[in-house]
N, C-alpha and C positions, 0 to 999 in steps of 0.2 A: 151427105146422105149416108145411109147404111142399107145396102142392098144384098149383101152376102156376109155370112160369118161362119165360124167353126165353133163347135162345142165338143171338145175332146176330153175334158176332165171327167173322171168317173163319178158315178152317183155318190159314193161315200164321201168323196172330197167335197162335193157341192153341199151335201147335207151338213157336214161339219163346218164348212166355211161360212154358211149362212144360217146355221142353227135351224135347219128345216126339219119339222116333225115328220111329215109324210111326203113322199115323192114317188112318182111312177118310174118304172124302169125305162131306160132309153139306151140306144146305141150311140157310140161316138159318130159324129158327122162333121165333115170337113168342107162342105159346100152347101150350107143351109140357105135356101132362097125363099122369097115371099110366096104366099099362098099355101105353104106347107105348115104342118103342126110343129110348134116349137115349145120348149120348156119355159114356163113363167113361174114366178114366185110371188105369193101374196100373203099378207097377214090376215088371219081369220080368228073367230072366237075359239077355234080349236088349235090355234097356234099358227106357225109359219108353214105354209104348204106349197108344194110344187104341183103344177098341173099343165097339161098340154092345151095350147090355144092355136088357132089359125093365125098366121102372120099376115095381117092386112085387115085393118079395122073396118067393121061393118056397123054403122050406127043403128040403134034399135028401131028407128022409124023407116028404114030401108026395106022395101018389099021384094026387090030383085037385085041381089048382090052383083049379078053379071053386068048391070048397067052402071055400076059404081066404079070410078077409077081405083086403081090399086093403092090403098092408103097404108103403105108399109112404113112410111115416115111421116112425122108431124114436126113442123118447125117450132123449136122451143121458144123463139121470140114472139110468136103469135098464137101459140096453142091455147092460151087462156082467153083469146078473143074470138077464135073461129067457132061458129055454131057446131061444126062437125066434131070438135074436140073438147070444148070448154067444160061441159058437164063431166066428162070422164077424167080430165086432169084434176078437177077439184075433188072428185069422189071415188074414182076407180083407177088407182095407180098400181103398177106392178113392176117387178124387176125381171129382166131377161138375162140369165147368166150365160156368158160366152167365154171361149178361150181366146178369141181374137176375131178381128173383122178384116174385110178386104176393101180396098179402094183402088181406083184406076186412074193413072196419070197419062195425060196427053203428051206424047213425045214428038217434038218437031221432026218432020220427015218420015215418021213412022205411022202407017195406016192404023195399026192395031194399038189400042191403049195398053199400057203396061200395068198389070195388077201388082199390088203390094199387099202383104199380110202385116197387120198391125196388132201388137199385143203388149202385155206388161213385161218389163225387163225381168221381174222376179218370177215370171211364169204363173202367177196366180190368176184365177178367173177374173173377168170383168163383170160389173153389174150395170147393165144398161137401164136407163130410166125409160119406162113405157107406160102406156095407159091401155085399158081394156074395156070392152063392152060385151053385153049379152044380147044377141039378136033373136027375134022370134022365128027366124029361118031355121029349119031343122038341120042338124049336123048330119052329113051324109053317112058317117060311120055309126053313130049311136042313136040317131033319130031324136036326140034331145036338142034343146036350144043351142045355138052356135055361139061359142065364146071366141072373140077375136081380139087382136092387140096391134099396136103400132109403136115404133121406136121414136123417141124424141131426138132431134138433131140440133146442132148449134154450129156457129162458126168454128172452123178448124183451129187447133192450136199450132204452135211453131213446128212440131214434128209432122203433122198431117197436111198443113197448108201447101207445101210444095207439091203434094200429090193430088189433093182435092180440097175444095174450099169449105166443105162441110164434114162433120164427124158426128157420131152418136154421142148423146149425153151419157157420160160414165159417172156413176155415183160413188163418192167416197164412202168407206165403211161407216163412218160416223153419221152419215145421212140416211142410212138404210131404214132405220126405225121410223124416222119422220116421213120419208117418202112412202113407206108401206102402211102407215096407219090407215085403218078403215074409216077413220073420222074425216069429214070434209075439211079441207084446208083452204085458207084464203090466199089470194094472189100474192100478197106481200110475203107469205111464208114459203110459197113454192118458188118464186122467182130466183132467190139466191142459190137454189139447188141446180138451176139450169144454166150451166156454164161449161166452157172447155176444160178438159182434165189436164193436170200437170204434165206437160210434155216430157219432163225430165224422168218420169217414171215409165215411159213408153219406148218401144222400139218398132222399127219397120224395115222390111226387106222385100226385094222383088221376088215374085213367084212365077211359076209357069202360067202361060195363057190357057192351059188346060182347065183352069178354074172358070173360064168363060162359059164352058158347057156345063149346065146344071147337072146333067147325068153323071159327070165325073165326081167321085167322092172317095178320096183316099188320103192318107197322111202325106203322100207325095205333094199334094196341093199346097201345103204350108212349108215345104222345104225351100230354103233360100236358094236363089239363083245368083251366081257370082258374076256372070256376064250376060248381057242382053244385046244382041246384034253387034257384038265385038266392042261394046262400050261397058265400062265398069258400072255396075249397078250400085246405087247409094246404099 
């Protein structure tokens, strides 16, 4: 799964990295949680644009989002079959740029799960595969229709699997154009893109349990811990 992430790369870096024409201003965040507004990237007739969406998909037919489970993730293996997601994955795909994400590992004999921060070894941003919808429910901030999104997940690769059995789908740069095309895509075209990312290009380290509290948001949250309960941290 993917339930928390950081986006610390500055706006100019993201614009250059993804060739984004327009993008709203944003502040670095180190503890991004579902139900908040997050940066997304789409291809449009006006070029590649960044926009803020609420993390947690709300299908267009839903009349009361409060009665809907939090759809912050969608399983990549079944996303093209589930009525909740299949229209969006074929027609409304986006990318969520992040600096890294968190996962929690169960430690034998330890009541609290140990959080890990996972990122690229070369410190470049990650491009998460996501889908989006426009709901007729009004956006509380703008009064306009609500745009929401969810992150696709897949079985974890060799780096992440000792920590958690799922991970977000990370798109390789060569696949961005195809994923972001506004044109409908058939299942046979989408399926090869939904796979675990190369573990050799990724790194993971233990971080403070301060990340467990959503209100905490500072660069200290991604700082590596060398020791956890007197045991060496991987």
